[in-house]
C-alpha positions in Angstrom: -13.3 -22.6 5.0 -16.2 -20.7 6.3 -18.6 -22.6 8.5 -22.2 -21.8 7.5 -24.5 -21.7 10.6 -28.1 -22.5 10.4 -31.0 -20.6 12.0 -32.1 -17.0 12.0 -30.5 -14.2 14.0 -33.2 -11.7 14.8 -32.0 -9.6 17.8 -29.0 -7.7 19.1 -29.2 -9.9 22.2 -28.5 -13.0 20.0 -25.8 -11.1 18.2 -23.8 -10.4 21.3 -24.3 -14.0 22.5 -22.2 -15.0 19.5 -18.8 -15.8 21.1 -16.5 -13.8 18.9 -18.7 -10.9 18.1 -18.2 -9.1 21.4 -14.4 -8.9 21.2 -14.6 -7.9 17.6 -17.2 -5.2 18.4 -15.1 -4.0 21.3 -11.9 -3.8 19.2 -13.6 -1.8 16.4 -15.2 0.5 18.9 -12.0 1.3 20.7 -10.2 1.9 17.4 -12.9 4.4 16.3 -12.6 6.2 19.6 -8.8 6.3 19.2 -9.0 7.7 15.6 -11.6 10.3 16.6 -9.6 11.6 19.6 -6.4 11.5 17.5 -8.0 13.4 14.6 -9.2 16.2 16.8 -5.9 16.5 18.5 -3.9 16.5 15.3 -6.2 19.1 13.7 -5.7 21.4 16.7 -1.9 20.8 16.6 -1.6 21.6 12.9 -3.8 24.7 13.1 -1.8 26.0 16.0 1.4 25.5 14.0 0.2 26.9 10.7 -2.9 29.0 11.3 -4.3 27.3 8.2 -7.9 26.0 8.3 -7.2 24.0 5.1 -4.2 22.2 6.5 -6.0 21.6 9.8 -8.9 19.9 7.9 -6.5 17.9 5.7 -4.7 16.7 8.8 -8.0 15.3 10.1 -9.4 13.9 6.9 -6.6 13.7 4.4 -5.9 10.0 5.2 -9.2 9.3 3.3 -7.4 10.1 0.0 -4.6 7.7 0.9 -7.2 4.9 1.1 -7.2 4.8 -2.8 -3.5 4.0 -2.7 -4.0 1.3 -0.1 -6.9 -0.2 -2.1 -4.7 -0.4 -5.2 -1.7 -1.9 -3.4 -2.5 -3.8 -0.2 -6.1 -5.1 -0.2 -5.1 -8.6 -1.1 -3.8 -8.9 2.5 -7.4 -8.7 3.8 -8.1 -12.3 2.7 -4.5 -13.6 2.8 -3.5 -12.9 6.4 -4.9 -14.5 9.6 -7.6 -12.1 10.8 -6.5 -12.0 14.4 -2.9 -11.4 13.6 -3.8 -8.7 11.0 -6.1 -6.8 13.4 -3.6 -7.0 16.2 -0.8 -5.9 14.0 -2.7 -3.0 12.4 -3.7 -1.7 15.9 0.0 -1.8 17.0 1.1 0.0 13.9 -1.5 2.7 14.6 -0.3 2.9 18.2 3.3 3.5 17.2 2.5 6.0 14.4 0.1 8.0 16.6 2.8 8.1 19.3 5.2 9.4 16.7 2.8 12.3 15.8 3.3 13.5 19.4 7.1 13.9 19.2 7.9 17.6 20.0 9.3 19.6 17.1 8.0 17.3 14.4 7.7 19.3 11.2 4.3 19.7 9.6 5.4 17.8 6.4 6.4 14.8 8.6 3.1 14.9 10.4 1.3 14.7 7.0 3.7 11.9 5.8 2.7 9.8 8.9 -1.0 10.6 8.3 -0.9 9.5 4.7 1.0 6.3 5.7 -1.7 5.6 8.3 -4.3 5.9 5.6 -2.5 3.5 3.2 -2.0 0.9 5.8 -5.4 1.4 7.4 -7.1 0.7 4.1 -6.6 -3.0 4.8 -8.4 -2.7 8.2 -11.9 -2.4 6.8 -11.5 -5.5 4.7 -10.0 -7.5 7.6 -12.7 -6.7 10.1 -15.7 -6.9 7.8 -14.4 -10.1 6.3 -14.0 -11.5 9.8 -17.5 -10.4 10.6 -18.8 -12.5 7.7 -17.0 -15.5 9.3 -18.0 -14.9 12.9 -21.7 -14.5 12.1 -24.1 -16.7 10.1 -25.0 -15.4 6.7 -28.4 -14.0 7.9 -26.7 -12.2 10.8 -24.2 -10.1 8.8 -26.6 -7.2 8.3 -27.5 -7.1 12.0 -23.8 -7.2 12.9 -22.9 -4.5 10.5 -25.7 -2.4 11.9 -24.3 -2.8 15.4 -20.8 -1.8 14.2 -22.3 1.2 12.3 -24.0 2.3 15.5 -20.8 1.9 17.4 -19.0 4.2 14.9 -21.6 6.9 15.4 -21.6 6.7 19.1 -17.8 6.5 19.4 -17.4 9.5 17.1 -19.8 11.6 19.2 -18.1 10.5 22.5 -14.6 10.7 20.9 -15.0 14.3 19.8 -16.4 15.3 23.2 -13.7 13.5 25.1 -11.0 14.7 22.7 -12.1 18.3 23.3 -11.7 17.9 27.1 -8.3 16.1 26.7 -7.0 18.8 24.4 -7.9 21.4 26.9 -6.4 19.6 29.9 -3.5 17.6 28.4 -2.6 19.6 25.3 -2.8 18.2 21.7 0.4 16.1 22.1 -0.9 14.6 25.4 -4.2 13.8 23.6 -2.3 12.1 20.8 -0.5 9.9 23.4 -4.0 9.1 24.9 -5.1 8.0 21.3 -2.0 5.8 21.0 -2.9 4.2 24.3 -6.4 3.4 23.0 -4.9 1.8 19.9 -2.8 -0.3 22.2 -5.9 -1.3 24.1 -7.6 -2.3 20.8 -4.6 -4.5 20.0 -5.0 -6.2 23.3 -8.7 -6.9 22.7 -8.0 -8.3 19.3 -5.0 -10.4 20.4 -6.6 -11.9 23.5 -10.3 -11.9 22.5 -10.4 -13.2 19.0 -9.9 -16.8 17.9 -7.0 -17.8 15.7 -8.4 -18.5 12.2 -6.6 -19.3 8.9 -6.7 -16.8 6.0 -9.8 -17.0 3.8 -7.7 -17.3 0.6 -4.5 -19.1 -0.2 -1.3 -17.4 -1.5 0.7 -14.4 -0.3 -0.5 -10.8 -0.4 1.0 -8.7 -3.1 0.4 -5.6 -5.3 -0.1 -7.9 -8.3 -2.7 -10.0 -6.5 -4.5 -6.9 -5.2 -4.8 -5.7 -8.8 -5.9 -9.0 -10.2 -8.7 -9.4 -7.6 -9.7 -5.7 -7.9 -10.0 -6.1 -11.6 -12.1 -9.3 -11.2 -14.3 -7.6 -8.6 -14.8 -4.6 -10.9 -15.3 -6.6 -14.0 -18.7 -7.9 -12.7 -21.4 -5.5 -13.9 -23.7 -6.2 -11.0 -20.9 -5.7 -8.5 -19.9 -2.5 -10.3 -23.4 -1.0 -9.8 -23.3 -2.0 -6.1 -19.9 -0.3 -5.6 -21.0 2.9 -7.4 -24.3 3.0 -5.4 -22.4 2.8 -2.1 -19.8 5.3 -3.0 -21.3 8.1 -5.0 -24.6 9.1 -3.3 -23.0 8.6 0.1 -20.0 10.8 -0.7 -22.0 13.6 -2.2 -24.2 13.8 0.9 -21.2 13.8 3.2 -20.2 16.8 1.1 -23.5 18.4 2.3 -22.5 17.7 5.9 -19.1 19.3 5.3 -20.8 22.6 4.7 -22.7 22.7 8.0 -20.1 25.0 9.6 -20.2 27.8 6.9 -24.0 27.3 6.6 -24.7 27.6 10.3 -21.6 28.6 12.2 -23.3 28.7 15.6 -25.4 25.6 15.1 -23.1 23.3 13.1 -22.6 21.1 16.2 -26.3 20.6 16.5 -26.7 19.7 12.8 -23.8 17.2 13.0 -25.2 15.7 16.1 -28.7 15.2 14.7 -27.1 13.7 11.6 -25.6 11.0 13.8 -29.0 10.5 15.5 -30.6 9.9 12.1 -27.9 7.4 11.2 -28.5 5.5 14.4 -32.2 5.4 13.7 -31.7 4.1 10.2 -29.2 1.5 11.3 -31.5 0.1 14.0 -34.6 0.1 11.8 -32.8 -1.5 8.9 -30.7 -4.0 10.8 -33.3 -5.1 13.3 -36.8 -4.7 11.7 -36.5 -5.0 7.9 -37.2 -8.5 6.6 -35.1 -10.2 3.9 -37.9 -9.7 1.4 -37.8 -6.0 1.8 -34.0 -5.7 2.1 -33.5 -6.7 -1.5 -35.8 -3.9 -2.6 -35.3 -1.1 -0.2 -31.8 0.1 -1.0 -32.6 2.5 -3.9 -35.4 4.1 -1.9 -33.1 4.7 1.1 -30.6 6.3 -1.3 -33.3 8.6 -2.6 -34.2 9.5 1.0 -30.5 10.2 1.6 -30.6 13.1 -0.9 -34.2 14.4 -1.1 -34.6 16.2 2.2 -31.5 18.3 1.5 -33.2 20.0 -1.4 -35.0 22.2 1.1 -31.8 24.0 1.8 -32.2 25.8 -1.5 -34.9 27.8 0.4 -32.6 28.7 3.3 -34.9 27.0 5.9 -35.1 28.0 9.5 -33.1 25.9 11.9 -36.0 23.6 13.1 -36.8 22.7 9.5 -33.1 22.2 8.6 -32.7 20.0 11.6 -35.6 17.8 10.7 -34.4 17.5 7.1 -30.9 16.4 8.3 -32.4 13.8 10.6 -34.6 12.4 7.9 -31.9 12.4 5.3 -29.4 10.7 7.5 -31.7 7.7 8.0 -30.9 7.0 4.3 -27.3 6.2 5.2 -28.6 2.8 6.3 -28.8 1.9 2.6 -25.1 1.0 2.9 -26.1 -2.0 5.0 -28.3 -3.4 2.3 -25.9 -2.6 -0.4 -23.1 -4.4 1.4 -25.3 -7.4 2.0 -25.9 -7.5 -1.8 -22.2 -7.2 -2.4 -21.6 -10.3 -0.3 -24.3 -12.2 -2.2 -22.5 -11.4 -5.4 -19.0 -12.3 -4.2 -17.4 -15.7 -3.4 -16.4 -16.3 0.2 -12.7 -16.2 -0.3 -12.9 -12.7 -1.8 -15.1 -11.2 0.9 -12.3 -9.4 2.7 -11.0 -7.6 -0.4 -14.5 -6.9 -1.7 -15.6 -5.3 1.5 -12.2 -3.5 1.9 -12.5 -2.1 -1.6 -16.0 -0.9 -0.8 -14.9 0.7 2.5 -11.9 2.4 0.9 -13.8 3.7 -2.1 -16.6 5.0 0.2 -14.1 6.9 2.5 -12.2 8.3 -0.5 -15.4 9.5 -2.1 -16.5 11.2 1.1 -13.3 13.2 0.9 -13.9 14.0 -2.7 -17.5 15.0 -1.9 -16.3 17.4 0.8 -13.8 19.1 -1.6 -16.4 19.3 -4.4 -19.0 20.8 -2.0 -16.5 23.3 -0.7 -15.6 24.3 -4.2 -19.2 24.8 -5.2 -20.0 26.8 -2.0 -17.0 29.0 -2.8 -18.6 30.0 -6.1 -22.2 30.2 -4.9 -23.2 29.9 -1.2 -23.3 27.0 1.4 -27.1 26.6 1.1 -27.0 26.5 -2.7 -24.1 24.1 -2.7 -25.9 21.8 -0.3 -29.0 21.7 -2.5 -26.9 21.1 -5.7 -25.0 18.3 -4.1 -28.3 16.7 -3.0 -29.7 17.1 -6.5 -26.6 15.4 -8.0 -27.0 12.6 -5.5 -30.6 12.0 -6.5 -29.6 12.0 -10.2 -26.8 9.5 -9.6 -29.2 7.3 -7.6 -31.8 7.3 -10.4 -29.2 6.5 -13.0 -27.9 3.5 -10.9 -31.2 2.1 -9.8 -31.8 -0.1 -12.9 -28.6 -2.0 -12.2 -29.5 -2.8 -8.5 -31.6 -5.8 -9.3 -31.7 -8.5 -6.6 -29.0 -11.1 -7.2 -30.2 -14.6 -8.2 -27.7 -16.6 -6.2 -24.1 -16.4 -4.8 -21.6 -17.2 -7.5 -18.5 -19.4 -7.3 -15.2 -17.9 -8.3 -15.6 -19.6 -11.7 -19.1 -18.3 -12.1 -18.5 -14.7 -11.0 -20.4 -12.5 -13.4 -18.5 -10.6 -16.0 
């Protein structure tokens, strides 16, 4: 049973004083660094073996499509396994599978099989860690904690890609994969020795049938359905815009990707730290509009300084996901938090992959700049269509009162 703490958590200092948040934050940060380093090494290895940009990209991001399979089969485990054991076990599985990727002579099809298996199993990870976050922190501290984790993801990705590039150059792709496996092992140690043993949030054994039943219940609620779609669709379409930075500006794509991360960090800090509860229930749709609107300027083929400013401004809108997830928790009983958040995370990752494919297809028929503007316009249209369904929730339902 979740212990509800009283009081108000207002600062990151208070957040890191919460006993279990620091080991959870450290575990997640090391896992993100491991995945980033591994992704770069694997993409380099596959490109060297095949000479195919498509296969190289799929090796780095193809696991996002496997999240759909995991969400349909395994997500009930997010609430029905002890969180510490689940996080430790998932990190160890990642360690072993990443080490297997480094085996010399491994055929490309086997590499992809391991990557897809990682995506399926990893789909449980989001539900486990974000469900645990809702237990570790008081209710009014979840958004601040999620903000801190989001910032860690951005920072670790920037550092991970930079470090991965150095490691690939000095250790080779296979050596870098082994370094990624070591980071996963380190994450397992942080989880195993830093987190407190807690019982599962829900009774029963995880199963495919239970996953389907809970997913159907989650999706059957009209308010929750709007929340899921609002967090998946605009986000995924704008990630499609980012996927076109390389063909749009081959010599400045790194700059655009970096300033996008800066914009995300700004948005997460502002939303997590400075936005009051009164405004949090209203601000989500406006941030989703901000996510798409600045990209419309790409239809005019703007000079680099204007394009950079547009990317920074738009990326602040990614912080809408914090507010949308907070609303999702308000609409979901405590014993379903892990699966609800896991479904949200898996759907968002999968939609980002779909958005990238869609944007690339449009750019193939038009141009990168035109495709970016069209994806932004589609994101705005979707946001406007979903906004009426994003009304503030009245109160948190019980399982029997979950809206249908």
